[in-house]
DRENVEX-851726 format. One record per residue (C-alpha): residue in one letter; x, y, z. Coordinates in steps of 0.25 Angstrom, whole numbers. Layout:
# DRENVEX-851726
 residuo     x     y     z
       a     X     Y     Z
...
//
This chain:
# DRENVEX-851726
 residuo     x     y     z
       m   568   467   425
       i   567   469   410
       l   561   455   409
       a   551   457   421
       v   546   470   415
       s   545   464   401
       l   538   452   407
       v   527   461   414
       f   525   468   401
       l   523   456   393
       i   513   449   403
       g   505   463   404
       y   505   464   388
       l   500   449   387
       l   489   452   397
       i   485   464   389
       i   485   457   376
       f   477   445   381
       e   467   454   389
       h   455   447   384
       v   461   434   388
       v   466   437   402
       k   454   446   405
       i   463   456   411
       d   461   471   407
       k   474   475   399
       a   474   488   408
       v   477   479   420
       s   488   471   413
       a   494   484   408
       l   495   491   421
       l   501   479   428
       a   511   477   417
       g   515   492   418
       v   515   493   434
       i   522   479   435
       s   533   483   425
       w   536   496   433
       i   536   488   446
       v   547   479   440
       l   555   490   435
       s   555   496   449
       c   560   483   455
       y   572   484   445
       p   575   499   445
       n   590   498   440
       a   586   497   426
       i   580   511   427
       t   588   518   437
       a   601   515   429
       a   596   526   420
       g   595   536   432
       e   580   535   435
       d   572   527   445
       v   560   518   441
       s   550   528   447
       s   555   540   439
       v   555   532   426
       l   541   527   429
       i   536   541   431
       h   542   546   418
       q   536   534   410
       f   522   537   417
       g   522   551   413
       e   523   547   399
       i   512   536   401
       s   503   546   408
       s   503   556   397
       i   497   545   387
       l   487   541   398
       f   482   555   401
       f   481   558   386
       l   472   546   384
       l   464   549   396
       g   461   563   391
       a   458   558   377
       m   448   548   381
       t   441   557   391
       i   439   567   380
       v   433   557   370
       e   424   551   381
       l   419   565   384
       v   416   567   369
       d   409   554   369
       l   400   557   381
       h   396   569   374
       h   391   560   362
       g   401   568   353
       f   404   555   346
       k   389   553   343
       l   390   565   333
       i   400   557   324
       s   390   545   323
       n   379   555   318
       w   388   560   307
       i   390   546   301
       k   381   543   289
       a   384   531   280
       d   375   520   275
       n   387   511   269
       k   394   503   279
       w   408   505   272
       i   406   520   271
       l   401   520   286
       l   414   512   289
       i   423   523   282
       i   415   534   290
       i   417   526   303
       c   432   523   301
       v   435   538   296
       i   428   544   309
       t   435   533   317
       f   449   536   311
       f   449   551   313
       l   441   550   327
       s   452   540   332
       a   463   550   328
       a   456   561   336
       l   452   553   348
       d   458   539   350
       n   456   525   343
       l   449   519   355
       t   439   530   358
       t   436   532   343
       t   433   517   342
       i   423   517   354
       v   416   529   348
       m   415   524   334
       i   411   510   338
       s   400   516   346
       l   396   524   334
       i   395   512   325
       r   387   504   335
       k   376   515   333
       i   377   514   318
       l   379   499   315
       s   369   488   320
       n   376   476   314
       q   387   470   323
       e   396   465   312
       d   396   479   306
       r   400   485   319
       f   411   475   321
       w   417   480   307
       f   415   495   310
       a   421   493   324
       s   433   486   318
       f   435   497   308
       i   433   508   319
       v   445   501   326
       i   454   501   314
       a   450   516   311
       a   452   520   325
       n   466   514   326
       s   470   520   313
       g   465   533   317
       g   472   533   330
       a   485   530   323
       w   488   543   317
       s   483   552   328
       p   491   555   340
       i   479   554   349
       g   472   543   341
       d   478   530   347
       v   485   528   361
       t   497   523   354
       t   498   535   344
       t   496   544   356
       m   508   537   364
       l   517   539   352
       w   513   554   351
       i   514   556   366
       n   528   550   366
       h   532   559   355
       k   534   549   345
       v   524   554   334
       s   519   569   332
       t   505   572   328
       l   507   577   314
       h   517   566   309
       l   508   555   315
       i   496   560   307
       e   505   562   295
       f   511   548   294
       l   499   540   300
       i   486   546   294
       i   487   539   281
       p   491   525   286
       s   481   526   297
       i   470   529   286
       l   475   517   278
       s   474   508   290
       i   459   510   291
       a   456   513   276
       i   461   500   271
       p   452   491   280
       i   440   500   276
       g   443   499   261
       i   445   483   262
       v   432   482   270
       r   424   489   259
       f   423   476   252
       n   416   469   264
       k   402   467   261
       r   398   472   275
       f   403   486   271
       q   395   487   258
       q   382   487   266
       i   373   499   269
       i   369   502   283
       e   357   509   289
       f   360   518   301
       p   351   518   313
       p   343   531   314
       k   350   542   320
       s   347   546   335
       n   339   558   337
       e   347   560   350
       s   353   575   350
       l   367   577   354
       p   371   589   362
       l   380   599   357
       a   390   594   367
       s   392   581   358
       k   398   589   346
       v   405   599   356
       f   413   588   363
       l   415   580   350
       f   423   591   343
       l   429   596   356
       g   434   582   360
       i   440   579   346
       g   446   593   345
       l   453   593   358
       l   459   579   355
       i   464   584   342
       l   470   596   349
       v   479   587   358
       p   490   584   348
       v   489   599   344
       i   492   603   358
       k   504   593   359
       a   510   599   346
       v   509   613   351
       t   513   612   366
       h   522   599   365
       l   515   594   378
       p   511   580   380
       p   498   576   373
       f   491   573   386
       i   491   588   389
       g   483   591   377
       m   474   580   380
       l   471   583   394
       g   469   598   390
       a   459   593   379
       l   452   585   390
       a   452   597   399
       v   445   606   388
       i   434   595   385
       w   432   593   400
       l   430   608   402
       v   420   609   391
       s   412   597   396
       e   412   604   410
       l   405   617   405
       e   391   619   406
       w   386   622   392
       p   371   620   390
       t   371   620   375
       l   380   608   375
       y   370   599   382
       p   356   604   379
       p   346   598   389
       q   337   592   377
       t   348   582   373
       g   347   575   386
       f   363   575   386
       t   370   574   400
       k   383   581   400
       p   394   571   402
       t   406   575   410
       i   421   572   409
       r   419   562   421
       n   410   554   412
       a   421   554   401
       l   431   549   411
       s   423   538   416
       r   423   532   402
       i   438   532   400
       e   444   518   398
       v   453   519   410
       p   458   505   408
       s   464   508   394
       i   472   520   401
       l   477   511   412
       f   481   501   401
       f   489   511   394
       l   496   515   407
       g   499   501   410
       i   505   497   397
       l   513   510   396
       l   519   508   409
       a   523   494   405
       i   529   499   392
       s   537   510   399
       a   543   499   408
       l   548   492   396
       d   553   505   391
       v   561   508   403
       i   568   494   403
       g   572   495   389
       q   563   484   383
       l   556   493   373
       k   569   497   367
       a   574   483   366
       l   561   479   359
       a   564   491   349
       d   578   485   347
       f   572   471   344
       l   562   477   334
       n   572   485   327
       v   581   473   325
       y   571   465   318
       f   562   476   312
       h   570   487   307
       d   559   495   301
       t   551   503   311
       a   538   502   302
       v   539   487   303
       i   540   488   318
       a   528   497   319
       l   521   487   310
       i   524   476   319
       l   519   484   331
       g   507   488   324
       v   503   473   322
       l   506   470   336
       s   497   481   341
       a   485   473   335
       v   489   462   346
       i   495   470   357
       d   491   483   362
       n   497   495   354
       v   499   503   367
       p   511   495   372
       l   516   493   358
       v   517   508   355
       a   522   511   370
       g   533   501   368
       a   537   506   354
       i   538   520   360
       g   548   515   370
       m   555   506   360
       y   559   516   350
       d   566   529   352
       l   562   536   339
       p   559   551   337
       l   546   558   335
       d   538   554   323
       h   548   543   319
       h   541   535   308
       f   541   523   318
       w   531   530   327
       h   522   533   316
       e   522   518   312
       l   520   514   326
       a   508   523   328
       y   501   518   315
       a   505   503   318
       a   500   503   333
       g   488   511   330
       t   482   504   318
       g   489   490   320
       g   479   488   332
       s   468   487   322
       i   472   473   317
       l   466   466   329
       i   455   472   337
       i   462   469   350
       g   474   478   344
       s   469   491   348
       a   460   498   359
       a   450   502   348
       g   449   487   344
       v   447   483   358
       a   436   494   360
       a   429   489   348
       m   429   474   353
       g   423   479   366
       i   412   488   360
       e   408   479   348
       k   413   465   353
       i   421   463   341
       s   429   450   342
       y   443   448   339
       q   440   438   329
       w   430   446   322
       y   440   458   320
       f   452   449   316
       k   444   442   305
       r   438   454   299
       v   446   466   302
       s   460   463   306
       l   465   461   292
       l   459   474   287
       a   466   481   299
       l   479   474   296
       i   478   478   281
       g   475   493   285
       y   487   493   295
       l   497   487   285
       v   493   497   274
       g   495   509   284
       w   508   503   288
       v   513   502   274
       w   509   516   272
       i   517   520   284
       y   529   512   280
       f   531   518   266
       m   527   532   270
       i   533   535   283
//
């Protein structure tokens, strides 16, 4: 039974890694791996019933924890899409003014870094790349800026409980607390993007002056500003609600969604003046733009991981790593590098099941940093990188030759800081 479940997981994992080769969406592979794993467990119930529970009860318990992550993501993604539909993010593009490419890169990366911490790295990447497409006409310039947006988004997501799905998983599973996560990871996260920016300063491309296209005369309705600040404010309130009420984070996120939904339903003529020609979007429009396959991918891979946890394979892997690598920082470093090749969601999900360590143990902070920023080393290593590939058509080879080493140096400098400071 253990061999069968492990084999199902391995096959599903390989299909996910080589998604572009086999031409099968990774959500399909993850769902099949998760469902088949639990079907196999149901055929060999003795391993579970020995502990006094039947397979269905264990599955329902596991699914409850998984659902809390999925509803959290669904709420966050809907809020961001609603803000975008109201053109809230266009306001950010209007605030950017710089004529030097390196200065512009710094501005873009700073905005991306903090926006990713408040929203999430995938959504922030999509928004910021859409923004630079309106600013830069040269494709090679856009490749560089999009690549740095990926690094900045991943770095910004690592120190925030709502900035990256892996950090959110650690937070929801009571492995890290908000204040300690920020305290320990804000500096190494900054280093992981600041170092590449500093190095690329000597690239001739970033010593050039750019000319901005003329600003559009299109007037944005008051709703754009209202929904931008309301959306970001509600998202920032989610960890505060958790800290005060001690309820699971998805409660705060669903509450935030309900509030912004209510505001979007109200008929407030001053928000949508007729002269702007702006049609009021609805929450249904926002929901239609949600990347549902990504949510189903998380569901499938978390189901598969939970099956491995139930049969004790994750504990066995933890024992193996502890035998050969006694230092948790080194283990986190290895997992971070692996996340550049293998999706970081199952890596973190596996680590959560592998180690029974208390809240805010230094390993969880090391893991949050490694899984969040390590994916920047290769463009396929994070959801943000994959999104950049799709939007700007950046090739794997282009990113590897020009950006991977910069991302690796930044990652290692941040890890060294963590190693000596935590």
